[in-house]
C-alpha positions as CSV (number, residue, x, y, z in Angstrom):
1,X,133.5,164.8,164.1
2,X,134.3,165.8,160.6
3,X,135.8,163.4,158.1
4,X,139.3,164.9,158.6
5,X,139.1,164.5,162.4
6,X,141.3,161.4,162.2
7,X,144.8,160.3,161.3
8,X,145.9,157.3,159.3
9,X,148.3,155.0,161.3
10,X,150.6,152.7,159.5
11,X,152.3,149.8,161.4
12,X,155.5,148.2,160.2
13,X,157.4,145.0,161.0
14,X,157.1,144.0,164.6
15,X,154.6,146.7,165.4
16,X,152.2,145.2,162.8
17,X,152.7,141.8,164.3
18,X,152.0,143.0,167.8
19,X,148.9,145.0,166.8
20,X,147.6,142.3,164.5
21,X,147.2,144.9,161.7
22,X,149.1,146.9,159.1
23,X,147.2,150.2,159.9
24,X,144.0,151.8,161.0
25,X,142.2,155.1,161.1
26,X,142.5,156.8,164.5
27,X,140.2,159.5,165.7
28,X,142.0,162.8,166.3
29,X,139.9,165.9,166.8
30,X,142.8,168.3,167.5
31,X,146.6,168.4,167.4
32,X,148.3,165.9,169.7
33,X,151.9,165.3,170.6
34,X,153.5,162.1,169.2
35,X,154.5,160.9,172.7
36,X,150.8,161.2,173.7
37,X,149.8,159.1,170.7
38,X,152.4,156.4,171.6
39,X,151.0,156.2,175.1
40,X,147.5,155.8,173.8
41,X,148.7,153.1,171.4
42,X,150.3,151.3,174.3
43,X,147.0,151.5,176.3
44,X,145.1,149.9,173.4
45,X,147.9,147.4,172.5
46,X,149.7,146.5,175.7
47,X,152.1,144.2,173.8
48,X,153.7,147.4,172.4
49,X,155.1,148.3,175.9
50,X,157.1,150.3,176.3
51,X,155.7,152.2,173.4
52,X,158.0,155.2,174.1
53,X,160.8,153.3,172.4
54,X,158.9,153.3,169.1
55,X,159.7,155.7,166.3
56,X,157.3,157.9,164.2
57,X,157.2,159.3,160.7
58,X,154.6,161.9,160.0
59,X,153.7,162.5,156.4
60,X,156.7,160.3,155.4
61,X,159.2,162.4,157.4
62,X,161.0,161.0,160.5
63,X,159.7,162.9,163.6
64,X,160.6,163.4,167.2
65,X,158.0,162.3,169.9
66,X,157.4,166.0,170.6
67,X,155.9,166.6,167.1
68,X,152.4,167.9,167.0
69,X,150.3,165.5,164.9
70,X,147.4,167.2,163.1
71,X,144.1,165.7,162.0
72,X,144.5,164.4,158.5
73,X,148.2,163.4,159.0
74,X,149.6,160.0,158.1
75,X,151.6,158.5,160.9
76,X,153.9,155.5,160.5
77,X,154.9,153.7,163.7
78,X,157.9,151.4,163.7
79,X,160.6,149.8,165.9
80,X,164.0,151.6,166.2
81,X,166.5,150.1,163.8
82,X,170.0,149.3,164.9
83,X,173.0,148.6,162.8
84,X,176.2,146.7,163.3
């Protein structure tokens, strides 16, 4: 695997609490959909369930779960925010 065959994950707020970390490097050899990544995160960190509710930002832009994440991307994972 080359040095770029990974993504940088950033965890915010409750997601950071549930994973016990603020971020990590994640192996990614080829493009992958965001919803697939969320399912893998839930498998690694069961406390995130249901991970499908989580939101993504890829390279600092909000993204839908259908986005194709590429090796080398930065992916932020965070809880949905509600307002009153």
